[in-house]
C-alpha positions as CSV (number, residue, x, y, z in Angstrom):
1,Q,0.1,-0.2,0.0
2,W,1.4,3.4,-0.9
3,L,1.6,5.7,2.0
4,L,1.9,9.6,2.5
5,E,5.2,10.6,4.2
6,L,3.7,11.8,7.5
7,E,6.9,14.2,8.3
8,L,7.4,17.5,6.6
9,E,11.7,17.2,6.7
10,P,13.0,16.3,3.5
11,L,14.4,12.5,3.8
12,P,17.8,11.2,2.4
13,Q,17.1,10.0,-1.1
14,I,18.2,6.6,-0.5
15,I,15.2,6.3,2.2
16,R,12.7,7.7,-0.1
17,D,14.1,4.8,-2.4
18,G,13.9,2.4,0.0
19,F,16.7,0.1,-1.9
20,F,20.3,0.2,-2.4
21,V,23.3,-2.1,-3.3
22,V,26.6,-3.0,-1.9
23,Y,29.3,-4.9,-4.1
24,F,32.1,-7.3,-3.1
25,D,35.5,-8.4,-4.8
26,N,35.6,-12.0,-6.3
27,D,35.4,-14.5,-3.5
28,R,35.0,-12.5,-0.4
29,P,34.7,-11.9,2.7
30,D,37.1,-15.0,3.6
31,P,38.0,-16.5,-0.1
32,R,37.9,-20.4,-0.2
33,S,36.2,-20.7,3.1
34,I,33.5,-23.1,3.6
35,S,31.9,-21.2,6.4
36,P,28.4,-19.1,5.9
37,T,29.8,-16.8,8.4
38,T,32.6,-14.2,8.9
39,G,34.3,-11.7,11.6
40,L,35.0,-9.4,9.2
41,S,32.3,-6.6,8.6
42,Y,31.5,-5.1,5.4
43,E,33.9,-2.1,5.6
44,E,36.6,-4.0,5.7
45,T,36.0,-5.8,2.6
46,F,34.9,-2.9,0.8
47,E,38.4,-0.9,1.8
48,Q,40.0,-4.2,0.6
49,Y,37.9,-4.3,-2.6
50,M,38.8,-0.5,-3.4
51,E,42.6,-1.1,-3.2
52,R,41.9,-3.6,-5.9
53,K,40.9,-1.1,-8.2
54,N,44.0,-0.7,-10.2
55,D,43.9,-4.7,-10.9
56,Y,40.6,-4.2,-12.2
57,L,41.5,-0.9,-14.4
58,Q,44.2,-3.1,-15.8
59,R,42.6,-6.7,-16.6
60,S,38.9,-5.9,-17.2
61,E,37.4,-6.8,-20.6
62,N,35.7,-3.6,-20.1
63,T,36.9,0.2,-20.9
64,P,38.7,2.0,-18.1
65,G,35.6,4.3,-18.1
66,Q,33.1,1.7,-17.6
67,V,35.4,0.1,-14.4
68,Q,35.7,3.6,-13.0
69,Q,32.0,4.2,-13.2
70,F,31.1,0.8,-11.5
71,F,33.8,1.6,-8.7
72,D,32.3,4.9,-8.1
73,V,28.9,2.8,-7.5
74,V,30.8,0.6,-5.2
75,Q,31.8,3.5,-3.2
76,Q,28.4,5.0,-3.1
77,G,27.1,1.7,-1.5
78,M,29.3,2.2,1.1
79,E,28.4,5.9,1.7
80,Q,24.6,4.6,1.6
81,L,25.1,1.9,4.3
82,K,26.3,4.5,6.5
83,Q,23.5,6.9,5.6
84,L,20.9,3.9,6.6
85,A,22.3,2.9,9.6
86,A,22.3,6.9,11.2
87,F,18.8,6.9,9.5
88,L,17.8,3.6,11.5
89,K,19.4,4.7,14.4
90,Q,17.2,8.2,14.5
91,E,14.2,6.2,13.9
92,L,14.6,3.6,16.6
93,E,15.8,6.1,19.3
94,Q,12.2,7.5,18.4
95,G,10.6,3.8,19.3
96,R,9.8,2.6,15.8
97,H,10.6,-0.9,14.8
98,Y,12.4,-1.7,11.5
99,T,13.0,-4.5,9.6
100,I,15.5,-5.2,7.2
101,E,15.7,-7.3,4.1
102,F,18.7,-8.5,2.3
103,T,19.1,-10.6,-0.9
104,S,22.6,-12.1,-1.2
105,H,24.1,-12.8,-4.7
106,A,27.4,-14.6,-6.0
107,S,28.8,-14.6,-9.9
108,P,28.7,-18.0,-11.4
109,L,32.7,-18.7,-11.6
110,A,32.4,-21.5,-8.4
111,T,29.9,-23.9,-8.0
112,S,26.3,-23.3,-7.1
113,E,26.6,-25.0,-3.5
114,Y,29.9,-22.7,-2.8
115,N,28.4,-19.9,-4.2
116,M,25.5,-20.3,-2.1
117,I,27.8,-20.7,1.3
118,L,29.5,-17.3,-0.6
119,S,26.1,-15.2,-0.3
120,K,25.7,-16.2,3.2
121,R,28.7,-14.9,4.2
122,R,28.3,-11.6,2.3
123,F,25.2,-11.4,4.1
124,V,26.9,-11.7,7.5
125,S,29.5,-9.0,6.6
126,V,26.9,-6.2,6.3
127,E,25.1,-7.6,9.7
128,N,28.5,-7.1,11.2
129,F,29.0,-3.6,9.9
130,L,25.8,-2.5,11.3
131,R,26.3,-4.0,14.6
132,S,29.5,-2.7,15.1
133,W,28.7,0.8,13.5
134,Q,29.3,3.8,15.8
135,G,30.9,1.7,18.6
136,G,27.7,-0.8,18.6
137,V,25.2,1.7,18.9
138,L,22.2,-0.4,17.0
139,E,23.0,-3.7,19.1
140,T,20.5,-2.8,21.9
141,Y,17.8,-2.2,19.4
142,I,18.6,-5.5,17.9
143,E,18.8,-7.5,20.9
144,Q,15.6,-6.0,22.0
145,G,14.2,-7.1,18.4
146,M,13.2,-3.3,17.4
147,L,15.6,-4.3,14.4
148,T,15.5,-7.4,12.5
149,Y,17.0,-9.0,9.4
150,E,15.6,-11.1,6.9
151,N,18.3,-12.4,4.4
152,N,17.2,-14.6,1.3
153,P,20.7,-16.0,-0.5
154,F,20.3,-16.9,-4.1
155,G,24.2,-17.8,-4.5
156,S,24.5,-17.6,-8.4
157,T,21.2,-18.5,-9.4
158,Q,20.0,-15.0,-10.3
159,A,22.9,-14.3,-12.5
160,P,21.9,-14.1,-16.3
161,R,23.3,-16.5,-18.2
162,D,25.7,-14.3,-20.3
163,V,28.1,-13.7,-17.0
164,S,31.2,-15.5,-17.7
165,A,32.1,-18.5,-15.8
166,D,35.3,-19.0,-17.5
167,R,38.2,-19.6,-15.4
168,Q,40.4,-19.3,-18.3
169,N,39.0,-16.2,-19.3
170,L,39.4,-14.0,-16.0
171,S,39.3,-10.5,-17.8
172,S,35.5,-11.5,-17.8
173,S,34.7,-13.9,-15.3
174,V,36.3,-12.0,-12.3
175,Y,37.4,-8.6,-13.9
176,G,34.5,-8.0,-16.1
177,V,31.8,-5.4,-14.5
178,A,29.1,-7.8,-15.5
179,A,30.3,-10.5,-13.2
180,A,31.2,-7.9,-10.8
181,T,27.6,-6.6,-10.7
182,E,26.9,-10.2,-9.7
183,R,28.5,-10.0,-6.2
184,R,26.3,-8.1,-4.3
185,V,24.0,-7.6,-1.1
186,T,20.6,-5.8,-1.8
187,I,19.1,-4.0,0.9
188,S,15.7,-2.7,1.6
189,W,13.7,-2.0,4.8
190,R,10.2,-1.8,6.0
191,T,8.7,-0.3,9.6
192,N,5.8,-2.1,10.9
193,D,4.8,1.3,12.3
194,E,3.4,2.4,9.0
195,V,5.7,5.6,8.6
196,R,7.5,6.6,5.6
197,T,7.0,3.5,3.6
198,R,7.1,3.1,0.1
199,D,7.5,0.3,-2.8
200,A,11.0,-0.1,-2.4
201,V,12.9,0.4,-5.8
202,P,16.4,-0.4,-6.6
203,R,19.0,2.3,-7.0
204,H,22.5,2.8,-8.6
205,A,23.2,-0.2,-10.4
206,P,26.6,0.1,-12.4
207,Q,26.2,0.9,-16.3
208,T,27.7,-1.5,-18.4
209,T,27.4,-2.9,-22.1
210,N,25.8,-6.0,-20.4
211,E,23.1,-6.6,-18.5
212,T,23.3,-5.2,-15.2
213,R,20.7,-5.1,-12.5
214,I,18.4,-2.4,-12.5
215,A,18.9,1.2,-13.2
216,D,18.8,4.1,-11.3
217,P,14.9,5.5,-11.2
218,E,14.2,9.2,-11.0
219,T,11.8,9.8,-7.8
220,A,8.8,7.5,-8.4
221,A,5.8,9.3,-9.1
222,D,3.4,9.1,-6.4
223,P,-0.4,8.6,-6.6
224,E,-0.9,10.3,-3.9
225,T,0.3,13.5,-5.3
226,D,0.9,12.9,-8.9
227,T,-1.0,11.7,-12.0
228,V,0.0,8.1,-13.0
229,R,-1.0,6.6,-16.4
230,D,1.0,3.2,-16.2
231,Y,2.4,1.0,-13.8
232,H,5.7,-0.5,-15.5
233,I,7.8,-3.5,-14.2
234,I,11.4,-2.7,-14.8
235,V,13.4,-6.1,-15.2
236,A,16.8,-4.8,-17.1
237,S,18.9,-1.8,-17.5
238,F,21.5,-1.1,-20.1
239,I,23.7,1.9,-21.2
240,N,23.4,0.9,-24.6
241,H,20.0,1.0,-26.6
242,R,20.7,-1.7,-28.9
243,D,21.3,-4.3,-25.9
244,A,18.2,-2.9,-24.5
245,E,16.0,-3.3,-27.5
246,D,17.7,-7.3,-27.8
247,K,16.6,-7.6,-24.1
248,A,13.0,-6.5,-25.0
249,V,12.8,-8.9,-27.8
250,R,13.8,-11.8,-26.3
251,L,11.3,-11.3,-23.3
252,R,8.7,-11.2,-25.8
253,E,10.1,-13.9,-28.0
254,Q,10.0,-16.1,-24.8
255,Y,7.2,-14.7,-22.2
256,H,4.7,-13.2,-25.0
257,T,4.7,-10.4,-23.4
258,N,4.7,-6.6,-24.2
259,A,8.1,-5.9,-23.0
260,T,9.5,-2.5,-24.4
261,V,12.5,0.1,-23.9
262,L,11.5,2.8,-22.3
263,P,12.8,6.7,-23.2
264,R,16.4,7.3,-21.9
265,A,16.5,8.2,-18.4
266,P,18.3,11.6,-17.4
267,N,21.1,9.2,-16.1
268,G,21.6,7.8,-19.4
269,W,20.1,4.4,-19.0
270,Y,17.8,2.7,-21.1
271,R,15.2,0.7,-18.9
272,V,13.4,-2.4,-20.0
273,S,9.5,-2.7,-19.1
274,Y,8.2,-6.1,-18.9
275,N,4.9,-5.1,-19.2
276,N,2.7,-2.2,-18.5
277,Y,-0.6,-1.9,-15.9
278,P,-3.2,0.3,-15.3
279,S,-3.5,0.2,-11.7
280,I,-0.7,-0.3,-9.2
281,Q,-2.4,-3.6,-7.7
282,K,-2.3,-5.2,-11.1
283,A,1.4,-4.5,-11.6
284,K,2.0,-5.8,-7.6
285,T,0.2,-8.8,-8.6
286,A,2.4,-9.2,-11.5
287,L,5.3,-8.5,-9.8
288,Q,5.3,-11.4,-7.4
289,K,5.3,-14.0,-10.3
290,I,8.1,-11.9,-12.2
291,K,10.3,-11.6,-9.2
292,R,9.6,-15.7,-8.8
293,D,10.3,-16.4,-12.5
294,I,12.2,-13.8,-14.5
295,R,14.2,-11.4,-12.1
296,A,14.3,-11.2,-8.2
297,D,14.9,-7.8,-8.1
298,A,12.2,-6.5,-10.6
299,W,10.3,-3.2,-9.3
300,I,7.3,-1.2,-10.5
301,L,7.9,2.4,-12.0
302,P,5.0,4.5,-12.0
303,M,4.7,6.6,-15.2
């Protein structure tokens, strides 16, 4: 249900969007570990990842500009995680209750079994960051049940088929932006107090000529205040228009849907709409099946 924001002061953009992504280096944290847990926090793995940026710039199949753009997004994810922690602290201090929802992923380079363990380990590193942030100020709320978690580990099951798993071609399977995009934890949240909640929409996925996650949306139109004619379900995003058109054609052929490429967004991306719906209720009903069968991080864009 779409709800009006109840407070007058502007919210940080990520809080309005309700969704962001943090990214990981290949096989991190704790490479080759068979444990689903780790003692590292996400900030530690992030710092190590940023130190390897030059390796990616030199060895990736992508252009230096695309690699730099991806690492800008990695940096942004760390900043957004800190913003979320600060927001939660403020909200919890006022007595509100929150649940953070995680989906954790891996690129397809290793076995399915290992990637499932790795994706669980990635979630734990983010949890460790939140527990230890600013000396553990959120820990009390976690122990009191005011802040809870839900994690859905996907391993590499959601990776597009064209993401490389070739150990003989590390420029693609390790250092390629398409593979790096799959090594992530997506983070969204909800409050049981029914304050400031919106449908979660993804934000700040990297731009590549390969399929990424979902493009950065503009602030979505709000049915309570704006005129909305259609509700599109976004299932992919591309920097290249031809790639977006190819994706739409494959969707139409495979699923017999009215898949289309939306006009270029201000950030330069072309978003692929699986279909459009006349009401938010119909879009939400369709979204459940699309998330299950096509893309776990699909989302609704009112237009």
